[in-house]
NUSE-465562 format. One record per atom (N, C-alpha, C): x, y, z. Coordinates in steps of 0.05 Angstrom, whole numbers, padded with zeros to 5 digits, always signed. Each point is the difference from the previous one (the first is absolute). Layout:
N
XYZ...
! end
This chain:
68
+00014+00029-00286+00010+00006-00027+00023+00019+00001+00022-00008-00011+00024+00017-00001-00001+00017-00026+00009+00025+00003+00001+00017-00024+00029+00008-00004+00007+00005-00025+00027+00009-00006+00004+00029+00011+00024+00006+00007+00006+00027+00010+00004+00018-00024-00009+00025+00003+00006+00020-00020+00030+00006+00001+00010+00011-00022+00029+00005-00002+00010+00018+00023-00014+00021+00007+00009+00017+00021-00001-00014+00027-00018-00019+00004-00001-00015+00025+00024-00019+00002+00006-00013-00022+00023-00018-00001+00026+00016+00005+00003+00023-00012+00024+00016+00004+00002+00009+00029-00022+00008+00012+00000+00008+00029+00009-00024+00018-00010-00023-00007+00007-00024+00016+00029-00006-00002+00011+00002-00024+00029-00005-00004+00017+00022+00014-00011+00024+00000+00014+00021+00015+00001-00006+00030-00023-00010+00010-00001-00009+00028+00021-00022+00006+00002-00019-00019+00019-00021+00003+00029+00011+00002+00006+00018-00018+00027+00012+00000+00006+00015+00026-00020+00016+00009+00003+00015+00025+00004-00019+00024-00016-00021+00001+00001-00018+00023+00027-00015+00000+00009-00008-00024+00026-00013-00002+00022+00017+00011+00000+00026-00007+00020+00018+00009-00002+00004+00031-00025+00002+00010-00004+00003+00028+00011-00024+00016-00006-00024-00010+00010-00024+00013+00030-00002-00001+00012+00007-00022+00029+00000-00002+00013+00019+00020-00011+00024+00002+00011+00020+00019-00004-00010+00029-00024-00010+00006-00005-00010+00027+00019-00023+00007+00004-00018-00018+00018-00023+00004+00029+00010+00006+00009+00018-00017+00027+00010+00003+00004+00015+00026-00020+00017+00007+00002+00016+00024-00002-00017+00025-00015-00022-00001-00003-00016+00024+00026-00012+00009+00019-00003-00018+00026-00010+00007+00018+00021+00012-00008+00025-00002+00016+00022+00010-00009+00012+00026-00027-00002+00005-00011+00013+00024+00008-00015+00025+00002+00016+00022+00006-00012+00026-00024-00004+00017-00021+00017-00004-00024-00001+00016-00016-00025-00007-00006-00017+00019-00015-00025-00005-00028+00005-00009-00013+00020+00010-00028+00006-00008-00001+00009-00029+00019+00017-00008+00001+00009-00028+00007-00024-00018+00018-00017+00009+00008-00024-00016-00025-00018-00004-00016-00002+00021-00025-00016-00002-00019+00012-00020-00003+00026+00000-00018+00014-00019+00010-00005-00028+00026+00003-00005+00011-00004-00027-00004-00029-00009+00005-00019+00018-00004-00028-00008-00029-00006-00006-00019+00012+00015-00028-00003-00006-00007+00012-00027+00012+00022-00007-00005+00013-00026+00009-00019-00022+00023-00013+00004+00009-00019-00021-00019-00024-00002-00009-00011+00023-00018-00023+00000-00027+00007-00013-00012+00022+00009-00027+00007-00010+00002+00010-00029+00021+00014-00006+00004+00010-00027+00003-00022-00020+00014-00021+00008+00004-00023-00018-00026-00014-00005-00017-00003+00021-00026-00012-00004-00017+00017-00018+00001+00026+00003-00015+00018-00017+00008-00003-00029+00026-00001-00005+00010-00003-00027-00010-00026-00013+00001-00021+00015-00009-00026-00010-00030+00001-00006-00016+00012+00017-00028+00003-00005-00006+00016-00025+00014+00022-00003-00004+00017-00023+00009-00013-00026+00022-00015+00002+00009-00015-00024-00020-00021-00008-00011-00014+00020-00021-00020-00006-00025+00013-00012-00007+00023+00011-00023+00014-00011+00004+00008-00029+00024+00011-00006+00006+00008-00027+00002-00023-00019+00011-00022+00009+00003-00024-00016-00028-00012-00007-00017-00001+00020-00027-00010-00004-00015+00017-00021+00004+00026+00001-00014+00018-00019+00012-00002-00028+00026-00004-00002+00012-00001-00027-00004-00026-00014-00008-00022+00014-00004-00026-00012-00028-00003-00013-00017+00020+00005-00027-00002-00011+00000+00009-00029-00018-00013-00015-00002+00007-00028-00019+00022-00005
! end
């Protein structure tokens, strides 16, 4: 059984989305500038995993908002 999120929970989730989007943007931009391959790998992984997290959270929020 899915329950609707309380307003403060929805706001927190949207705040997480904004933060993660900013994090991914910074990681993506910095990965093009760094010379160290290990650091570049870490930044690319952050972009990959962060994107998955955002999609999961968006799906979670969408599922909750579609309920009556």
